[in-house]
C-alpha positions in Angstrom: 25.7 -18.5 -11.8 25.9 -16.7 -8.4 23.3 -14.3 -7.3 25.9 -11.9 -7.4 26.8 -12.3 -10.8 23.3 -12.7 -12.3 22.0 -9.2 -13.7 18.9 -8.1 -12.4 15.7 -7.6 -14.8 15.2 -4.2 -13.2 18.8 -2.9 -13.9 18.3 0.7 -15.8 14.7 0.6 -15.4 12.7 3.5 -13.7 10.6 2.8 -10.6 7.9 5.3 -9.1 6.9 4.5 -5.4 4.2 6.5 -3.8 4.3 6.6 0.1 8.1 6.2 -0.2 8.9 8.1 3.1 8.8 5.3 5.4 7.7 1.7 5.8 7.0 -0.4 2.9 7.3 2.4 0.4 11.0 3.3 1.9 12.2 -0.3 1.9 11.0 -0.8 -1.4 12.5 2.2 -2.8 15.8 1.0 -1.2 15.5 -2.7 -2.6 14.8 -1.6 -6.1 17.5 0.8 -6.1 20.0 -1.9 -4.8 18.7 -4.2 -7.8 19.9 -1.3 -10.3 16.6 0.8 -10.8 16.2 4.3 -10.9 13.6 5.4 -8.4 11.2 8.1 -8.0 9.8 8.9 -4.7 6.5 10.3 -4.0 4.8 11.4 -0.9 4.0 14.1 1.9 7.0 14.1 3.8 9.7 16.3 1.9 12.8 15.9 4.5 12.0 12.0 4.9 11.8 11.6 1.1 15.1 13.8 0.6 16.4 11.5 3.1 15.7 8.5 1.4 16.6 9.5 -1.8 19.9 10.6 -0.8 20.8 7.2 0.6 19.8 5.3 -2.4 22.3 3.1 -4.5 21.8 4.8 -7.7 19.8 7.7 -9.3 17.0 8.8 -7.4 14.9 11.9 -7.1 11.6 12.7 -4.8 8.5 14.6 -5.3 6.1 16.2 -2.7 2.5 15.3 -3.9 -0.8 14.2 -2.6 -1.9 11.0 -4.4 -5.6 12.2 -4.2 -4.6 15.4 -6.3 -5.1 14.8 -10.1 -3.2 17.9 -11.1 -0.3 17.5 -8.9 0.1 13.6 -9.8 -0.2 14.7 -13.5 2.6 16.8 -13.1 4.6 14.5 -11.1 4.3 12.0 -13.8 5.4 14.4 -16.5 8.4 15.6 -14.4 9.6 11.9 -13.5 9.3 11.5 -17.4 11.3 14.5 -18.2 14.0 13.5 -15.5 14.4 10.1 -16.1 13.2 9.6 -19.9 10.6 6.9 -19.2 8.7 5.0 -16.4 8.8 1.3 -16.3 7.2 0.2 -12.8 4.8 2.3 -10.7 3.9 1.0 -7.2 0.7 2.7 -6.0 1.8 2.1 -2.1 0.7 5.3 -0.3 -2.0 4.5 2.4 -3.4 5.5 5.6 -5.7 3.6 8.2 -7.9 4.4 11.0 -9.7 1.9 13.3 -12.6 1.6 15.5 -16.1 1.0 15.4 -18.0 2.7 12.6 -20.7 4.4 14.5 -18.3 6.0 16.6 -15.8 6.7 13.9 -14.5 10.1 12.8 -16.1 11.0 9.4 -13.3 12.9 8.1 -10.7 10.3 9.3 -12.9 7.6 7.6 -13.4 9.4 4.2 -9.7 10.3 4.1 -8.8 6.3 4.4 -11.1 6.0 1.1 -9.7 9.3 -0.6 -5.9 8.2 0.1 -6.4 4.3 -0.4 -8.8 3.8 -3.1 -9.1 7.4 -4.9 -5.4 7.8 -4.5 -4.5 4.5 -6.2 -6.8 5.5 -9.2 -5.4 9.1 -9.3 -1.8 7.2 -9.5 -2.7 5.1 -12.4 -4.5 7.6 -14.3 -1.4 9.9 -14.0 1.1 7.1 -15.1 -0.5 5.0 -17.4 0.3 7.1 -20.5 4.1 6.7 -19.8 3.5 2.9 -18.7 1.6 2.4 -22.1 4.7 4.0 -24.0 7.0 1.7 -21.9 5.1 -1.4 -21.7 5.2 -1.4 -18.1 4.1 -2.7 -14.9 1.6 -1.2 -12.3 1.6 -2.8 -8.8 -1.3 -1.6 -6.8 -0.7 -2.4 -3.3 -4.1 -3.9 -1.5 -4.2 -6.1 1.7 -5.5 -9.2 3.5 -8.1 -6.5 4.5 -9.2 -6.8 0.7 -9.9 -10.6 1.4 -11.0 -10.7 5.1 -13.6 -8.1 5.9 -12.9 -7.3 9.5 -14.8 -5.4 12.4 -13.3 -2.1 13.4 -11.7 -1.7 9.9 -14.5 -0.4 7.8 -12.6 2.2 6.2 -9.7 0.1 5.4 -11.2 -2.8 4.3 -13.5 -1.0 2.0 -10.6 1.0 0.6 -8.4 -2.3 -0.1 -11.1 -4.3 -1.6 -11.9 -1.4 -3.6 -8.3 -1.1 -5.1 -8.4 -4.8 -5.5 -11.1 -4.7 -7.7 -10.1 -1.5 -9.6 -6.8 -3.1 -10.3 -8.3 -6.2 -11.4 -10.6 -4.5 -13.8 -7.6 -2.2 -15.1 -5.8 -5.3 -15.7 -8.3 -6.4 -18.2 -8.4 -3.0 -20.1 -4.7 -2.4 -20.6 -3.2 -5.7 -20.9 -3.5 -6.1 -24.6 -1.5 -3.0 -25.0 1.2 -4.5 -22.9 1.0 -3.1 -19.6 0.6 -5.7 -16.8 -1.0 -4.7 -13.6 -0.5 -6.6 -10.4 -1.9 -6.8 -6.8 0.2 -7.0 -3.8 -1.4 -8.5 -0.7 0.1 -7.9 2.9 -0.9 -9.2 6.0 0.1 -7.2 9.4 3.6 -6.0 8.9 5.8 -4.0 10.9 5.5 -0.5 9.9 4.6 2.8 11.6 1.0 2.1 10.9 0.6 -1.1 12.3 2.4 -0.2 15.5 0.0 3.0 15.5 -2.9 0.6 15.6 -0.9 -1.6 18.4 -0.7 1.4 20.6 -4.6 1.2 21.2 -5.0 -1.7 24.0 -8.4 -2.5 22.6 -7.3 -2.8 19.0 -4.0 -4.8 19.9 -6.2 -7.4 22.2 -8.9 -7.8 19.3 -6.1 -8.7 17.0 -4.3 -11.1 19.2 -7.8 -12.9 19.3 -7.8 -13.5 15.6 -7.1 -16.9 14.3 -3.5 -17.8 13.6 -1.6 -16.7 11.2 -3.9 -13.7 10.8 -3.0 -12.5 14.3 0.9 -12.1 13.9 2.8 -9.0 12.9 5.4 -10.2 10.2 8.7 -8.5 9.7 9.1 -6.0 7.0 12.1 -7.2 5.2 10.9 -10.6 3.9 7.7 -9.0 3.0 9.3 -6.6 0.6 11.7 -8.9 -0.7 8.6 -10.9 -2.3 7.0 -7.4 -3.6 10.3 -7.0 -5.4 10.4 -10.6 -6.5 6.9 -10.1 -8.0 7.8 -6.7 -9.6 10.7 -8.5 -11.3 8.0 -11.0 -12.8 5.4 -8.7 -13.2 3.1 -10.9 -11.6 -0.7 -10.3 -11.4 -0.9 -11.4 -7.7 1.9 -10.8 -5.3 1.8 -12.2 -1.7 4.1 -10.5 0.9 3.3 -13.5 3.5 3.3 -17.2 1.9 0.1 -18.2 3.3 -1.8 -15.2 1.6 -2.0 -17.1 -1.4 -4.1 -19.8 0.4 -6.8 -17.2 1.3 -7.7 -16.9 -2.3 -9.4 -20.3 -2.3 -11.5 -19.6 0.8 -12.3 -16.0 0.7 -16.0 -16.5 -0.4 -16.6 -18.3 3.0 -14.8 -15.7 5.1 -17.6 -13.2 5.4 -20.2 -15.5 7.0 -17.4 -17.0 9.2 -15.8 -13.4 10.4 -19.3 -12.1 10.5 -20.3 -14.8 13.2 -17.0 -14.6 15.1 -16.7 -10.9 14.9 -20.2 -10.6 16.7 -19.0 -12.6 19.3 -16.0 -10.4 20.1 -17.8 -7.1 19.6 -20.1 -8.2 22.3 -17.3 -9.1 24.4 -15.8 -5.9 24.0 -19.0 -4.0 24.0 -18.6 -2.0 27.1 -15.2 -0.7 26.1 -16.0 0.7 22.7 -18.3 3.6 24.0 -16.5 6.8 23.3 -13.7 5.0 21.1 -12.8 7.5 18.5 -9.5 7.2 16.7 -7.9 9.4 13.9 -5.3 8.3 11.2 -3.0 5.8 12.5 1.1 6.1 12.8 3.6 8.5 11.7 2.0 8.6 8.0 -1.5 9.3 9.2 0.2 12.2 11.3 1.9 13.2 8.2 -1.2 13.2 6.2 -3.2 15.2 8.8 -0.2 17.9 8.8 -0.1 18.2 5.1 -4.0 18.9 5.0 -3.8 21.3 7.8 -1.0 23.3 6.2 -3.0 23.8 2.9 
């Protein structure tokens, strides 16, 4: 049977995507919709969310909510259930990042990365698990190569992504017997506003370029999201947006030592340029997060 004639496993399902205004979340919403899913978009940019929702193939709606807000996300879950009747898939994708040496880091930005990426993922899971238990659905927590490879200049992001990976693995063991599948999605550097924001800084861009192949490349968004969609269709426990990420799992036990040694060498090389380095949240998504908090 041709691809066009094959029915999608997502036909008629209801999928929730957080951080859906741009980047991975936006394209994921588009591809899920193209495969027949009804999509609920959640994020902090109402105009962008409306634009995305109105351009999707099928039924869609959007909600403005901060994923770290228990009450707001609980209300979103209830409203999504009321609107669509059920929830089959939840993708906890919302995330922010900051970069730079920890000792010089902005403590507010550093803490916000932990709050959005780790606490926000858990709040999303807590809000939607009751409806996922009803549908025996699937929760995909977006993690990162950063969960596997602790890198200098990325302490908050690596800590947050290692945290959501562990949280999702723990949750899988808790809810699997009740019919809910839990997956972890891994992405390397992928062409999004967040990554482009990091590359705007000369030091961050140069440091990343000196990392070993294939971790020093930026990968196109489309194929990465296609792999995420395939993982959602299979309800996979592990979803790798770039093919080589699967192989990192077998060597991850050696990576902290190797990266520690190589990282010290690089930090010594860049040392004079690190004085006074101070970065906020990266990219347009980071700007939207900062604006939303300032408007409260």
